[in-house]
C-alpha positions as CSV (number, residue, x, y, z in Angstrom):
1,M,0.0,0.0,0.0
2,S,1.4,3.4,-1.0
3,L,1.2,6.6,1.0
4,D,-0.7,8.5,-1.8
5,G,-2.8,11.2,-0.2
6,R,-0.8,11.4,3.0
7,R,0.6,14.8,3.8
8,V,3.7,15.0,6.0
9,A,5.8,18.0,7.1
10,V,9.4,17.5,7.8
11,L,10.9,20.3,9.9
12,A,14.2,21.9,9.3
13,E,16.5,24.4,11.0
14,E,20.2,25.3,10.8
15,A,22.7,22.5,11.6
16,Y,20.2,19.7,10.8
17,Q,21.5,16.1,10.7
18,E,21.7,15.2,7.1
19,L,20.6,11.6,7.1
20,E,17.9,12.2,9.8
21,F,16.4,14.8,7.5
22,W,16.9,13.4,4.0
23,Y,16.2,9.7,4.6
24,P,12.6,10.3,5.7
25,V,12.0,13.0,3.1
26,M,13.2,10.8,0.2
27,R,11.6,7.5,1.5
28,L,8.2,9.2,2.1
29,R,8.3,10.8,-1.3
30,E,9.3,7.5,-2.9
31,E,6.2,5.9,-1.2
32,G,3.9,8.6,-2.7
33,A,3.4,10.9,0.3
34,D,3.1,14.7,-0.2
35,V,6.1,15.9,1.8
36,V,6.6,19.6,2.6
37,V,9.9,20.9,4.0
38,A,9.1,23.5,6.6
39,A,11.4,25.8,8.6
40,P,11.1,29.1,10.4
41,R,11.5,31.0,7.1
42,A,10.1,29.9,3.7
43,G,12.5,30.2,0.8
44,H,15.5,30.4,3.1
45,A,18.5,28.0,2.6
46,Y,19.3,26.1,5.8
47,E,22.7,24.4,6.1
48,S,23.2,21.0,7.6
49,F,25.8,20.2,10.3
50,L,28.2,19.5,7.4
51,G,27.2,22.5,5.3
52,Y,24.7,20.8,2.9
53,P,21.9,23.3,2.1
54,L,18.2,22.7,1.8
55,L,15.5,25.2,0.7
56,A,12.5,25.6,3.0
57,E,9.4,25.2,0.9
58,K,7.1,26.7,3.6
59,A,7.4,28.6,6.9
60,I,6.2,26.5,9.8
61,D,3.6,29.1,10.7
62,E,2.1,28.8,7.2
63,L,1.2,25.2,7.7
64,D,-2.4,24.2,8.5
65,P,-2.2,21.4,11.0
66,A,-5.6,20.2,10.0
67,T,-4.2,19.3,6.5
68,L,-1.3,17.2,7.9
69,D,-1.2,13.5,8.7
70,A,2.2,13.7,10.3
71,V,5.2,15.7,11.3
72,V,8.8,14.4,11.4
73,I,11.5,16.2,13.4
74,P,15.1,15.3,12.6
75,G,18.0,15.8,15.0
76,G,21.3,17.5,14.9
77,E,21.4,20.9,16.4
78,A,18.2,21.6,14.5
79,G,16.3,19.6,17.0
80,T,17.3,21.9,19.9
81,R,17.0,25.0,17.7
82,L,13.4,24.0,16.8
83,E,12.7,23.6,20.5
84,D,12.9,27.4,20.7
85,S,10.5,27.8,17.7
86,T,7.1,29.0,18.9
87,A,5.6,28.1,15.5
88,G,7.2,24.6,15.6
89,I,6.0,23.9,19.1
90,D,2.5,25.1,18.3
91,L,2.3,23.0,15.1
92,V,3.5,19.8,17.0
93,R,1.1,20.6,19.9
94,K,-1.9,20.9,17.6
95,L,-1.0,17.8,15.7
96,S,-0.6,15.9,18.9
97,E,-3.9,17.1,20.3
98,R,-5.7,15.7,17.3
99,G,-3.9,12.4,17.3
100,A,-1.8,12.9,14.2
101,I,1.5,11.2,13.9
102,T,4.4,13.0,15.6
103,A,7.8,11.5,14.9
104,S,11.2,12.5,16.1
105,I,14.7,11.1,16.0
106,S,17.6,11.9,18.3
107,S,17.5,15.5,19.5
108,G,14.3,16.2,17.6
109,G,12.5,14.7,20.6
110,A,13.1,17.9,22.5
111,V,10.4,19.5,20.3
112,L,7.9,16.7,21.2
113,A,8.7,17.1,24.9
114,R,8.3,20.9,24.8
115,A,5.0,20.6,22.9
116,G,3.5,18.2,25.4
117,A,3.3,15.4,23.0
118,L,5.2,13.0,25.2
119,T,3.0,13.2,28.4
120,G,2.0,9.7,29.5
121,R,4.0,8.1,26.6
122,R,7.1,5.9,26.3
123,A,9.7,7.5,24.1
124,T,13.4,7.3,23.1
125,G,15.9,9.7,21.6
126,D,19.3,11.2,22.3
127,D,20.3,10.1,25.9
128,K,20.9,13.7,26.7
129,L,17.1,14.2,26.6
130,A,16.2,11.5,29.1
131,Q,15.7,14.0,32.0
132,Q,13.7,16.4,29.7
133,F,11.5,13.5,28.6
134,R,10.8,12.6,32.2
135,E,10.0,16.2,33.1
136,A,7.6,16.2,30.2
137,G,5.8,13.3,31.7
138,A,7.2,10.5,29.5
139,T,8.9,7.2,30.4
140,Y,12.3,7.3,28.8
141,A,13.0,3.9,27.0
142,E,16.7,3.8,27.5
143,G,18.5,1.6,25.0
144,Q,15.5,1.1,22.7
145,D,16.1,2.0,19.1
146,V,12.6,2.9,18.1
147,V,9.5,3.3,20.3
148,V,6.0,3.5,18.9
149,D,3.4,4.7,21.5
150,G,0.1,5.4,19.8
151,P,0.7,8.2,17.2
152,V,4.1,9.1,18.8
153,I,7.1,7.6,17.1
154,T,10.6,8.2,18.5
155,A,14.0,6.9,17.5
156,R,17.4,7.0,19.2
157,A,19.9,7.7,16.5
158,T,20.9,7.7,12.8
159,D,21.5,4.0,12.8
160,D,17.8,3.5,13.6
161,L,16.5,5.2,10.4
162,P,15.3,2.1,8.6
163,M,13.2,1.0,11.5
164,F,12.1,4.6,12.2
165,F,10.9,4.9,8.6
166,R,9.1,1.6,8.6
167,S,7.3,2.6,11.8
168,I,6.2,5.9,10.2
169,R,5.1,4.2,7.0
170,Q,3.1,1.6,9.0
171,A,1.4,4.4,11.0
172,L,0.5,6.4,7.9
173,Q,-0.9,3.4,6.1
174,A,-3.1,2.7,9.1
175,K,-4.6,6.2,8.9
């Protein structure tokens, strides 16, 4: 089953982790999903940790959460920078409140924690976030590669991308 008709936002910010951003974007598009690259400023080029640019198609605050099936938040420094994005936090909070898929990998989990999407959930991510997850009301699943708890999908690190993507695809197909 393809992902035709599913709409997914992948968030970006400066110093994003290349694989954690591009792997989901390319795989989701390959499966037929309508993927929008969103960042604080539309049309702005954001550089990865290694200097690879991406062009933001939309500003996060231009997105209508009612039209999205999912949001994916990659790691790198982008995850912690997006944690300070009011628009990013608001988008994730609204998607979480309506039960849409909220997925993060590595430091991207900081956005889920700040948005309240982890309350009462099990989650994993960068070990540096364990205390922040607990303070957000989550049970930190130390050592687990990928955790799926309802519509919340979290992954620990870049090595977990294949399982992370399969979990996102399965959740989108079930919608």
